[in-house]
C-alpha positions in Angstrom: 182.8 76.5 112.4 185.6 78.5 113.6 185.7 79.2 117.4 185.8 83.2 117.0 182.8 82.4 114.8 180.7 80.4 117.2 181.7 83.2 119.7 180.1 86.3 117.4 176.9 83.6 117.4 176.7 83.5 120.8 176.9 87.6 121.6 174.1 88.1 118.4 172.3 85.1 120.2 171.9 87.1 123.7 171.5 90.9 122.1 168.3 89.7 120.2 170.1 90.0 116.6 170.2 86.2 115.1 168.4 85.0 112.0 165.9 82.0 113.0 168.0 79.8 111.9 170.9 80.8 114.1 168.9 80.7 116.8 167.7 77.8 116.5 171.6 76.1 116.1 172.0 78.0 119.7 169.2 76.3 121.1 170.5 72.9 119.6 173.8 73.1 121.2 172.0 73.9 124.5 169.1 71.0 123.9 171.9 69.3 123.5 173.9 69.9 126.8 170.4 69.5 128.6 170.1 66.1 127.3 174.0 64.8 128.1 174.2 66.9 131.4 170.9 67.5 132.5 172.5 68.4 136.5 175.4 71.3 135.3 172.5 73.0 132.9 170.1 72.8 135.6 172.0 74.5 138.1 173.5 77.2 136.0 169.8 78.0 134.6 169.0 79.1 138.1 172.4 80.6 139.2 172.2 82.5 135.4 168.6 84.1 135.8 169.2 85.6 138.8 172.8 86.5 138.3 171.7 87.9 134.9 168.7 89.5 136.5 171.0 91.9 138.9 172.6 92.5 136.0 170.5 94.2 133.3 168.8 96.0 136.7 172.5 97.8 137.5 173.6 98.5 134.3 170.7 99.2 132.4 168.3 101.0 135.2 165.4 98.6 133.1 163.7 96.7 135.8 164.2 92.8 134.1 160.6 91.1 133.9 161.5 90.6 130.3 161.2 86.8 130.1 162.5 86.1 126.5 165.6 88.8 127.5 166.3 86.5 130.2 165.5 83.3 128.6 168.4 84.1 126.2 170.7 85.2 128.9 170.6 82.3 130.7 170.6 79.7 127.8 173.7 81.0 125.8 175.5 81.8 129.4 174.4 78.0 130.7 176.6 76.7 127.5 179.5 78.9 128.4 179.1 77.9 132.2 179.0 74.0 131.7 181.3 74.2 128.2 183.9 77.1 129.6 184.4 79.6 127.5 182.7 80.3 123.6 186.3 79.9 121.7 185.7 76.0 123.1 182.6 75.3 122.2 183.4 72.9 118.7 186.2 71.5 120.6 187.4 68.3 121.2 186.8 67.2 125.5 189.5 67.1 127.4 191.8 63.6 127.1 193.7 62.0 129.6 196.1 59.4 129.8 195.0 55.7 130.2 197.2 55.4 133.4 195.4 58.8 134.6 191.9 57.8 133.9 192.1 54.5 135.8 193.6 56.7 139.2 191.7 59.2 138.6 188.1 57.2 138.5 189.5 55.8 142.4 190.0 58.9 143.6 186.9 59.8 145.8 186.2 63.3 146.9 187.4 64.9 150.0 184.7 64.8 153.3 185.2 65.1 157.2 188.9 64.7 157.8 190.3 67.2 160.8 193.3 67.1 163.5 192.5 68.9 166.7 195.3 70.2 168.7 194.3 71.1 172.0 197.2 74.1 173.9 198.6 71.2 176.2 200.4 70.5 172.7 197.8 67.0 171.9 197.1 66.3 168.9 193.6 64.4 167.7 192.1 62.8 164.5 189.1 63.7 165.0 188.0 61.3 162.3 189.5 58.7 164.7 187.5 59.8 167.7 183.8 58.4 168.8 181.2 61.0 168.7 180.2 62.7 172.1 182.6 64.3 174.9 186.1 65.1 173.8 187.5 66.9 176.5 186.7 69.5 179.3 188.9 73.2 179.2 188.4 75.6 181.5 185.0 77.5 181.2 184.1 74.9 178.0 183.2 71.8 176.5 184.2 69.9 173.6 182.2 68.1 171.6 182.0 65.9 168.2 178.7 65.9 166.5 177.7 62.6 163.9 177.8 65.2 161.0 181.1 66.1 161.2 180.7 69.4 163.6 183.7 70.3 166.2 181.0 72.2 169.2 182.4 74.4 172.4 180.3 74.8 174.9 180.3 77.0 177.7 180.7 75.0 181.5 181.6 77.3 184.3 182.0 74.2 186.5 183.9 72.1 183.8 187.3 71.5 185.4 190.4 70.8 182.6 190.8 66.9 181.5 193.9 65.6 182.7 196.7 67.3 181.0 194.7 70.4 179.8 196.1 73.6 180.8 194.0 76.1 181.3 195.6 79.0 178.8 196.5 78.8 175.6 195.7 78.1 171.8 193.4 74.8 170.5 194.7 74.8 166.7 192.1 72.8 164.0 193.7 71.6 160.9 191.8 70.6 157.7 194.1 68.3 155.3 194.3 68.3 151.3 190.7 66.0 150.5 189.3 67.6 154.3 186.8 70.1 155.5 184.9 70.4 159.2 182.9 72.5 160.9 183.9 74.5 164.1 181.1 76.2 166.8 183.1 78.7 169.5 182.2 79.4 172.9 180.7 82.6 171.7 178.5 81.2 169.1 180.0 82.1 166.3 180.1 79.2 163.8 183.3 78.5 161.2 183.7 76.1 158.5 186.8 75.1 157.0 187.8 74.6 153.3 190.3 72.2 152.6 194.0 72.7 153.7 193.1 75.2 156.4 194.7 75.5 159.9 192.4 77.9 162.1 193.8 78.6 165.5 191.6 80.3 168.3 192.3 80.7 171.9 190.9 78.3 174.6 189.2 81.5 176.2 188.8 84.5 174.2 189.9 88.1 175.7 188.0 90.7 177.3 188.7 93.0 174.2 188.5 91.0 171.4 188.3 87.5 170.0 191.5 87.5 167.7 191.5 84.0 165.6 194.6 83.6 162.7 193.9 81.7 159.8 195.6 80.0 157.2 193.4 79.0 154.1 189.8 79.5 153.7 186.9 79.6 156.0 183.4 81.2 156.0 182.6 82.8 159.5 178.9 83.6 160.6 180.1 85.7 163.5 177.9 86.3 166.5 176.9 89.6 167.8 179.0 91.4 170.8 180.0 95.0 170.2 182.0 95.0 173.0 184.4 92.2 171.7 184.9 92.8 167.9 186.0 89.6 166.2 189.8 89.9 164.2 190.4 87.1 161.7 194.2 87.5 160.9 196.9 86.0 158.4 200.4 87.6 157.5 198.9 89.6 154.9 195.8 91.3 156.7 193.0 91.4 159.4 189.7 91.2 159.6 187.4 93.4 161.7 184.0 92.6 162.3 181.3 93.0 165.1 178.5 90.1 164.2 178.6 89.3 160.2 178.5 86.2 157.5 182.1 86.7 155.6 184.3 84.0 153.7 188.2 84.6 153.6 190.5 83.0 150.9 193.8 83.2 152.5 195.8 80.2 151.0 199.7 80.7 150.7 200.1 79.3 147.7 197.5 82.0 146.0 198.7 85.2 144.7 195.6 87.1 146.8 193.7 87.4 149.9 190.5 87.5 148.8 187.6 88.4 151.5 184.0 88.8 150.7 181.0 89.6 152.4 177.6 88.2 152.3 175.9 90.4 155.5 177.1 92.9 157.6 180.0 95.2 157.6 183.7 94.5 157.9 187.2 96.6 157.8 190.2 95.5 156.2 193.3 95.8 157.4 196.5 95.8 155.0 199.3 94.6 157.2 201.2 93.6 154.3 201.5 97.3 152.8 205.4 98.3 153.3 204.7 102.1 154.8 201.5 101.0 157.7 201.5 104.4 158.2 199.1 105.2 155.2 196.6 103.4 156.8 195.4 101.0 154.0 192.7 99.8 154.4 189.1 99.6 152.9 185.7 98.6 154.3 183.1 96.7 152.6 179.6 95.8 152.0 177.2 93.2 151.0 178.2 91.9 147.8 181.8 93.1 148.0 185.0 92.1 147.6 188.1 93.1 149.0 191.1 91.2 147.3 194.6 92.0 148.6 197.4 91.1 146.1 200.9 92.7 145.3 200.5 94.6 148.9 197.3 96.3 147.4 193.6 96.2 148.7 191.0 96.6 145.9 187.2 96.2 145.7 184.5 95.1 143.2 181.2 94.5 143.2 181.2 90.0 143.4 177.7 87.7 143.1 178.5 86.6 147.0 177.1 83.3 147.1 180.0 82.6 143.9 182.5 82.5 146.9 180.4 80.2 149.3 180.2 77.9 146.5 182.8 75.6 148.5 180.8 75.0 151.4 177.6 74.1 149.1 179.0 71.3 147.7 180.2 73.2 144.4 183.3 74.6 142.7 181.9 77.8 141.1 184.5 79.4 138.9 184.2 82.9 137.2 186.7 83.9 134.6 189.4 82.2 137.4 192.9 81.6 136.4 193.6 77.8 135.1 195.4 77.9 137.9 193.5 78.6 140.6 191.0 75.8 139.1 193.4 73.7 139.4 194.7 74.6 142.9 191.4 73.9 144.0 191.2 70.3 142.6 194.4 70.1 144.1 193.7 70.7 147.5 190.4 68.6 147.4 191.2 65.5 146.1 195.2 65.2 147.6 197.3 65.6 144.4 199.9 67.6 142.9 199.5 69.8 139.6 201.7 70.6 137.7 202.0 72.5 134.3 204.1 72.0 131.6 203.9 74.6 130.2 203.2 77.4 132.7 202.1 79.9 130.7 198.7 77.6 130.0 197.9 78.6 133.8 196.4 82.2 133.1 194.1 80.5 130.8 190.9 81.8 132.2 187.8 79.5 133.2 184.0 79.9 134.4 181.7 77.4 135.1 180.4 75.2 138.2 180.8 71.2 138.9 179.7 69.3 141.7 182.5 68.8 144.6 180.9 64.7 145.4 182.4 63.3 142.2 184.9 61.3 141.5 188.0 62.9 140.0 187.8 61.2 136.7 184.5 63.2 136.3 185.4 66.3 137.6 188.3 66.7 134.9 186.1 65.7 132.3 183.3 68.3 133.6 186.1 71.1 133.1 184.8 71.3 129.7 187.2 74.2 129.3 190.2 72.6 129.1 189.4 70.8 125.0 192.3 71.7 124.4 194.4 70.4 127.3 195.8 67.0 128.0 196.2 65.4 131.7 199.1 62.7 132.4 200.2 61.1 136.0 203.3 60.5 137.2 202.9 59.3 141.1 200.0 61.4 142.1 200.8 64.5 140.0 198.5 65.6 137.5 200.7 67.1 134.3 198.5 69.9 132.6 199.8 70.2 128.9 198.3 71.1 125.7 197.4 68.4 123.0 
């Protein structure tokens, strides 16, 4: 069967127009997947059932309690999530060179790794430090916990440790293959994804709480109506009072994405050539702002997808393959190169555990059945088979 026929069959299945034989074929595909990849299919079913219910309710006004309809969506969409897209269903699985397979089998997923640079310029590798008190700063104590968190605790009577200055900024950097969590003195919690740089003052100002981010982070901001919380990068500023949101602002990505889970935030476009136009948007829960080519746009999304990384998952929703491989690159500390740059535009949907070794993660990218992976030193070369 050709890929386009498989695609048509799935559409008929979702719409309920399959013959009994056609329905049996789709459900046999699903049962085969469930037997071979139970962890992937199980997770897909849960996510897809909820997502499809919202989609049906929103688009038709019909309250989707119909079990048979949801089952059709869940089964078909689980197949799509696990295998990539329908046009790849019947293609062979991705093939890695023997050299890459041997190398990738040894590459472990990322973990809790970060560097802390104090206001006096002293740089500390947090992995090397003992659990407990790291330093005293004016008004704060900095602690490292056993589960990979950096916690700032207010301490009015504390005096700075030797060599620590009273004012200035701290910076925490997560390398490729690293992530970390920070509790700021105001109670705000920040989760940093791999390859991120987060800069924040030793003590917040009286008028606002301003921080800088390059990379990706999830914020749970403590409420303080007198001091808005500002997250800045070179292209935009996010302004909040107290809310939960995710910012993806890697320098090598084509856009900056801000996804809101709770509260309300204002996004100000700092990259607009004409700042007098007041290029800014306000987003609500379930919305995402995308800043690309100096323009802001807002769309409805599933916000849980944006923080999949925080839950230990890669989650892709029609993402270009170049973005998919960028995430692989950052988490496994490898470089990626496309033999044909146009391959980077291939779209991929699915979810993959971030706890897998590199070779297993690549194998789970079922979409890439038409691609080949080779290795040159620590660079994975992606080409068409």
